[in-house]
N, C-alpha and C positions, 0 to 999 in steps of 0.2 A: 220253768215247768215242764212236767215230764213228757217224752214224747208218745205219739199214739199213732197206731197204723191208718193208712187212711182208708175211707169209707171203700167199701166191696164193690159197691155198684161205679159202674164205669161211665164217664162223663158223656161218653159218645158210644153207642153200644154195636160200633160197627164189627168190631171181631166176632163176639157172640152171633150177630146176625149173620155173617158168612161162614159160618162154623158149619151149618148143615148143607150150605151151597158147596163146600169145598169138598163135601164128601161125596156130592155126586157127580164131579167132572175132574178131568184130568187137568191138573194145575200145575204152572211153574211153582216149584218150591226152593225155599231157602234152606241153609241147614238146620237141623232141628235143633233144639236147645240143650240135648243130652247128646253129648258127641260120643261116636264111637273112638275105641283107642287108636284105630287106623287113621283118625282125620289130622289135619294140619295142626301144629301147634298153637295153642291157644293165644289169642290177642294179649300183648304185654299191657294194653290199656283196657279198663272195662268196657265193655259194646253194647251200646242201646240199640236194640231191635225194633224199627218203628216202619210205618206205613210212610213211604219215602221213594224218591228215584234212585237209581245208582249215582248219577251225577250230584245230587244233592245231598246225599248221605257222605259224598267224597269231601263236600266242601262244609258238612256240618249245618247245614241249613235247615230251617225249621220244618218240622214234618206238617203234612197238609192235613192232619187228623186232630182232632182237640185233645182226645184221651192221650195221645202220644205226646202232643206237644207241651200239655202242662207238666209230665213228668221230665221232658227233655229239657224244658224250661228250668225247672226246679234242680236238676242235677248243675245246670250252668250257673244258677245262683249260689248254690252250694260250693263252686270254685273247685267241683272236681273235675279231674282230665278223664275224657272218655271220646269213644268213637261211637261213630253212628252207623248201621247197617240196614238196608231194605229187607224187609220180611214180609211174610203173610201170615195172617192167623192159623192156616192150617198148620202152621210148623212151630206154633207158640204153644207153651204150656197152658192147657185149659181152653185153648183156641183163643186167646186174650193178647192183644198188643196193647203196650210194649212190653218186653220182656229183657233183663240184662245179663249178660255174662261177665261175671267178676275178670279181672285181670288173672291169666294164667289157668283159669277154671274151666271146665267143663259144664257145672253146675249152672242152673238158671234161676234167676231171682225173677219171681212173678209180679206183675203189676202192682198188686196189693203190698206187696212188700218193698219195692223200692224206696220209699221215703224212709223206712227204718233202715235199710241198708245205708243210705247216705249219711244219714245221722249217725250210724256205728263206724262210719269212715271220717268222723270228725267234720261234716259240711252241714248247712243248712241252720236254719232256726230251729230251735226245739219248742215246737209249740203242741198244744192240745188240741188236734181237731175234733174233738167232741165237747169242746169248750162252748156252751150254749151260741154266745155270738158268732163263733166263727162257724160252727156248724150251720147254724141258720143262713149265712150268706153263702157258704158252699152249695147248699140245697137250692138258695134262689137260683143260682147260676145252672147247675144240675136239673132244676125243673123248667123255670120260663124260659131262660135263655139258650138250653140245649134244646127245648121243643121248637122254637122257633128256628134254630139252626137246622134242625132236622126236616122242619117243613120246607124251609126255603132251599135246602139243597137237594132232599130227595122228592117231594112232591110237586114242587113247582117246576113243571115239564121242561122248560125252557134251560133253567139252572142244572136241572139234572144231567139232561143229555151234554150240555157244553161243559159241565164242571166236576160232578161227581163220576159218572160213567168214565169218562176215559180215565179217570186214575184209579179208581177203585177195581175194575174190571180188567183193564188192561195189565196193571201189575201180577194178576193173578192166571190169566191166559191169553195166548195168541189166536186163538180160534174164535172166528167171528160169532159161530153160534152160540157159544159157549158164554161170550161177553154179553149177548142179547139176553139169554137165561139167566145171567146172573144180575143183569141191570133190572130184569123182573121182578127177580128175587129180593135185591136191594129195596126197592120201592115198598113192595108188600110187606116186609119186614120193618122198614121204617114205619108205614103206617099202622102195623100193629103195636109199634112201641108207643106211637103218639096215642091210640086209643088208651092204651094203659094209662096212661098220665092224664088225660085229658076228662074233665067231668063227663059222667055218663058213658065215656068211651066216644063221645061225640067229636069230630074234629072240625073245628070253626076257624077258617084262616085269621078273621078279623082279629077273634079272642086270642089266639095265639102270639099275634104280633102286637096287640096290645098289652098284653102280660108282660112279653119281653121289653116293651118299651119302658114299662113300670118299673121293671128289675133294674134296667140300666139307669135309671134315673135315682133309683135307691143307692144303687153302688157307687155312682157318682156323688151323692150326698154322703154317704160314708167316708169315700176317700176326702171328701173337702179339700183343703189347700194342703195337705201332707201329702208327702213323696209315696208312702206306701199305706196300704191299710191298717187301719187302728193306730196308726202315728208309730208304728215300729220302725226301729232304727234299721233294718234290713227287710227285703221282702221276704213274704213266706208264702204259703201254698195257695192262700186266696189271692195274692196277686199274680202268682204263675197260671191258676186257673182262669182268671179274669183275662189275661193276658192271651191264653190259648183261644177264648172265643173271638175277644175282641180283634186279635191280629188277624184272624182268618175271615172276620165277618168284613175287615177293611181291604182285606187281600184280594178277595175273590171280586172276579170281574161280573157281578150279578146283572143280569138281565136288565136293561131300563125300564122296563115295564114290571118286574119283580123284584124290586130292591127295599120293601118294606123290612126286611131283616137288617139292613145297614143304617137306613136313615136316620132312626132314634138313636143310636150309638153316636152318630156323625154330630148330634145336638148336646152331647154330654162331653163338653170340653174337656172338663178334667180327667176323664177316663181316655177320651184321646191322647193327651198330654202323657199320661200314664203308661198308654201302650207304646208311645215312643221314647219315653225313657228306659222303662224294660227292655225292650229291643236293642237299644245301645248299651245297655248293661250287659246283656248276653252276648255283644258282638254281632249281631245281625244288622 
């Protein structure tokens, strides 16, 4: 089948949400995607710029952001050699992570074109992401699963303070007052995103978690006893996308009283095995 670009909407809207915050405060910045002539020589390997820490980037560890992790996973599944680098959305094309700089190049490949770029390098499964069945299940992840993840990470107070705030604010600024302001902005922006996606703009935690539980069960049924979705010989974008959320949902040390985002996934044994299988395939 012919290849098609990934949907333009990001699966976790952190970069766009942070964009207006970054414009308001002095932040730590990383090299911009368009590098000046005086900059150091470009890397001899492609570099994927993601939400991560310097030590994790050195080890090629998974990003802590689903939108970054799904494309990081996809590139690994393509068998392409690349490095990762910590970045902020402030320095990214259109304020969105991840972005990629090809080997020896100063030009940036934005997130929406990374899949096409990978396929041009001879990697990846050539799949039509607009094919109705693939698109429907990608939308299920982008909708119900993403909503529960956003609610659990940003609107559940303990989870936000222990998990999201330290990562997303400290990589942007070392100033305490700025971190506090960023935290407020993050939570407000996440709430706005959820109101856009929920019926009538009303956020009801029980409904959000119930929808996510149903989505996980549907994905578990779709996978069945196959290694990869749709019985494919090689994992594709749906595998990478489901993995990105499943891995982080399993990884986070959610507060014991706020684990409703994690419990339904743990009942889906085939998805749990899928996450482990894909993680090992990626060398994580």
